[in-house]
N, C-alpha and C positions, 0 to 999 in steps of 0.2 A: 427612090423608094425601094427599088429592087435590091440595091446594094445594102440598104438597111436591113431588109428581110434576110438576105444571105448572111450578113454579119450576125444578126440575132440567132439564126439557125446554127451557125458555127459556134457561137458563144454557148448556146445550150448544149451542143454536142460536147464541147470541151468541159463544161461543168459536169455533165453526166459521166464522162469518162474519168474525170478527176475524182468524183464521188465513188465510182466503181473501184478505182485504185485505192482510195482511202479505206473503204470498207473491206477490201481484200487484205490490206495490211493489218487491219484490226482483228482478223480471224486467227488470233494467237492460239486458240484451242487446238489448231492443227499441229502446232509444235509439241504440245503435250501428248497428242495421239501418237505422233512419231516416236516420242521418247518412251512411251509405253511399249512400243513394238521392238525397240532396240535398247538393250542394256548398255552397250558401248556408247550410244548416243546420249542416253540419260546420264552416264558418268561424266562424259565430256562437257555436256551442258551444265551439269551441277558444278564441275570444277571451275568452269568459266564464271558462273554466278558467284561461287564462293570467293574466287580471287578478286573479281572486280566489284561485286556488290557488297560482300561482307568485309573482306580484308581492306581493300583500298578505300571504299566509301566509309567503312567503319573507322579507319584511321583518320579521315577528314572529320568525321563526326566527333571522335574523341578529342581531336585538336580544338575544334571550335566550341564544343559543349563542355569539355572537362578541363583540358590543359590550359587554354587561354583564360577561362574564368578563375582557375586556381592560381595562375600566375598573377592575375589582376588582384586577387585577394592577398597573396603573399607580398607582391611588389606593387602596391597601390600607386595610382597616378594623381590622386586628389589629396589635397592637404587635409581635408576634413577626415580622411580615413586614417591619418597618422596622429593628428592632434586637433583638439577642438579649440585651441587657443588662437586668437587673432592678434596681429596679422600673422600670416603663414611664414615660418622661418625655415622651411624645409625645401626650398626650391631646388637646391643642389642635389639633395637626396632624391627628390622626385625625378629629376632628369636622369640620375644614375639608374634608378629603378626602371624607368622607361627604356633606357638603352639596354639594360640587362634583360628585360622582358622580351624586347624585339629580337635580341641576339639568341635567346633560348628558343624562340619560335622558329627562327631561321635555321638553327641547328636541327630542329625536329624535321623541317622540310628537307634539309640536305642529307641527313643520315637515315631518314625513314621514308618520307613521302615520295621523294624523287627516285630512290632505288626501287621502291615497290611499283612506282609508275612505269619505269623502264622495264622492270621484270614482267609486269603485266602486259606491256605492249608486245614483248617478244613471245611470251607464252600464248597470249590470246591470238596472235597472228597464226601460230601453228594450230591451235585448237579450232579456230573457225573453219579451216579447211577440213579437219577431221569431222567436225559437226555436220558440215554440208555433205561430206562423203557418206557418213553413216545415215544421215537423213535421206539422201538420194537412194541408198540401198534399202532403207526401211519402207520406202513407198511400195516397192515390189509390184505386184499386180493387184493392188487393193483399190484401184480407181484413182489414186493420187498421182500416178505417173503422167508425164507430159505426153500427150497424144498429138499426133499431127492433125492439123485442120484439114477440112475437105478442100478439094482443088478450087472450088468457086470462092471459098473464103480466102484461100491463099492468094488467088489472083487479085482479090479486092484489097488485101492488106500488104502484100509483099511487092517489092519493086519488080518491074517487068524483066529486068536483067537477072538471070539466074546466078546465084552465088557460086564462086569457084570452090571446088572440093579440094581437100588437102591431098597432095600426092602421097603414094604409099611409101613405106620403108623409111630409110634414114632421112630422105629429103622431107618427108612429112613431119618427122621429129623436129628438124631445124625450122620448118615453117611454124610449127606450134610454139617453139621457143621464141621465134621472132614476133609472133602475135602477142605472147605474154609480155615481152619487153616493150613493144609498142603500146599495149594496153596500159602498162604501168606508167609510161611516160605521158600518155594521153590523160590519165586520171590525175597525175601529179600536176600537170599544167592546168587542168581544169580546177583543181583545188586552189592553186595560186590565183586563178581567175575569180574564184568565189571570194577569196580574201580581198582582192583588189576591188571588186564590185561593192563589197561591204562598206567601204569608206566613202562611197559616193553620197553626197548630201541628199536628204529627204527620201529618196527611193532606194538607197543602198541596202538597208536592212531587209526590205521586202524582196528585192531581187536576190539578195544573198540567201534568204529563206527558200525561195523557189529553186535556186541552183543547188543548194545543199540537199534539197529533197530529191532532185534528179540524181545527184551523186550517190546518196545512200541507197536509192532504189537500184541504181546500176550495180553497186557493190553487192546488194542482196541477191540479185538475179544472176550475177556473173558466175557464181559457183555452179548454179544449175546449168547454165549455158556451157560451162567448161566440161562438166560431166556428160552433157548431152552432145558434146563435140559440135556445137553450133559455130560456124566460121565467124571471125571477128567482124567482117564487113556486113554479114547478115544481122548480127547483134546490134550494131550501130544503126543500121537502116531501120530495124524493127523498133528500136528505142526512140529514135528521132521521129519516126512516123506516128508513134503513139505516145507522144510527149505528155499529153494531158493525163493519161492513166498513170504513168510513172511519177509525175509530179504529185499525184494524189497518194500513190503507194509510199513514197518517201516522207510524206508530211508527218505521220505519227511519230516516226523516229526523231525527226528534227524538232517537233514540238516538245519532246521530252528533254532536249538538251539546249534549246536555243536561248533560254532566258536565265541560265545559271552560269557559274564560273567555269573556267577551262577544266580544272581538275574534276569538279563534280560532273560536268558534262561527259568527260571521258569515262568516269566510273559508271554513270547511268547507261551510256551507250555500250560499254563493254559488257554489262549485265544483260541488256535488252537485245543487243544485236543478234545473238544466236537465235532468238525467237523469231526475229524478222527474216533471218536467213532461211530458217526452216519453213516459215510461212511462204516465202517466195519459192522455195524448192518444191513445196506441195501445191503451189498455185496453178490454176488453169487460166492464167492471164490471157493466153492467146484466144481461148474460147469466149471469155468475157468480152474481149475487144471485138472479135469477129461478130458476136451476137449484137453488139451495139452498132457496128458498122452496117449491118443489114437494115437497120431502121432509118438510115440517113437518106435513102432514096437518091443516091448520086451526088449529094452535096456533102463532101467529107472534109476533114481537116487536112491541111497540107503538112508536109514534113517540115519540122523546125530544126535548123542546123545548130543544135545545142553544142556540139563539140567542134564547131568550125574553127574557132580561134585556137583551141588546144590541139587540134589536128594539124593546123598550119605550123605551130611552134614545134610539135613533135617531128614533123617531116623535115623541117629546117635543121633541127638538132641532129637528126639521123643523117642528113646530107653532109654535115661538117664532121661527123664521127670518123670517117676514113682519114680526113686531114688531121684530126687530133691524134688518132692512132699512129699515123705516119710520123707526126712530130714527136710523139713519145718514143717511137722506135729509133728515130734519129738521135734523140737525146741519150737513150740507153747505149746506142752504138758509139757515140762520141765519148760517153763516160767510160765504156770499156776500153776504147783506144787510149784515153788519157791514163787510165789505171795501168794498162799494159806498158805504156811509155814510162810511167813512174816506176813501175817494177823493174824495167830494164835499166833505168838510171841507177836505182838503188843497188841492183846486182852488179853493175859496172863499178860503182864506188867500192863495194865489198871486195871485188877482185883486185882493185888497185891497192 
């Protein structure tokens, strides 16, 4: 009976934290407030929406609503649209029309949709960082900046072991670069894990939804943590300790893209993602979480090792990296030796 009560209490806590995260992500009005404070932020956000929401999604809309119906009318695939006589004597023409129609649609994808897609990925990646930077600067001292929690809250939510600070100078720069590389590898392996989980029968879609929510929530808060110079180990510890909140925070963004095609989902996320980044940047997530933890009376949620598999794969990849670099160095050295030998032989033949 005691275990059931504890489980019920923890389920309630997880639900409340999830709801807090969901509601926090829905506070998109904060993004518009920050855009009003910074002209640069407004321009970057507008450019991102114009590229992803208007040009890219507009291209898909024109394809599906205008181009394909027009081709269907010009190159019909039904015998009744060509002639009303029976039986149909235009089977060969219909097959040719169908082949030509599919070919024209594929050409539109190859020469317009795919280039715009790649162009959008490159530009959006650069713009997202600018948006987060201008949003972080726009917070200023207007009450939206991240303030540190009290010592009692910090003890309740943070691990007992204090995080390591970055060393000063050039060593600190290399540590920062190493953290960025490791973070990139970690999220890459986690993304592969999301896709792998998605093919599991019955529960795969639900698990994939939750994991995608965590992934997008981490993406949104990562910019803020970078500008606040929060160490990577502290980020992961805070994220995994408060997994329910971040699952809720990432849910609105996943709901917007989970049930549509790949291209449409990218266009929607590309247009909406800056708003969620700005919402995360101006969020007081730490205070929300700490205020909820005060109500738990000692029975709290345990840390969930969300990135355990991705962390293991990342560390193993990094462990074999010196071997790969050594092998590449040897191959380059042998290639140089072979080229030098070949050059000497050619020089000897010319001399003779």
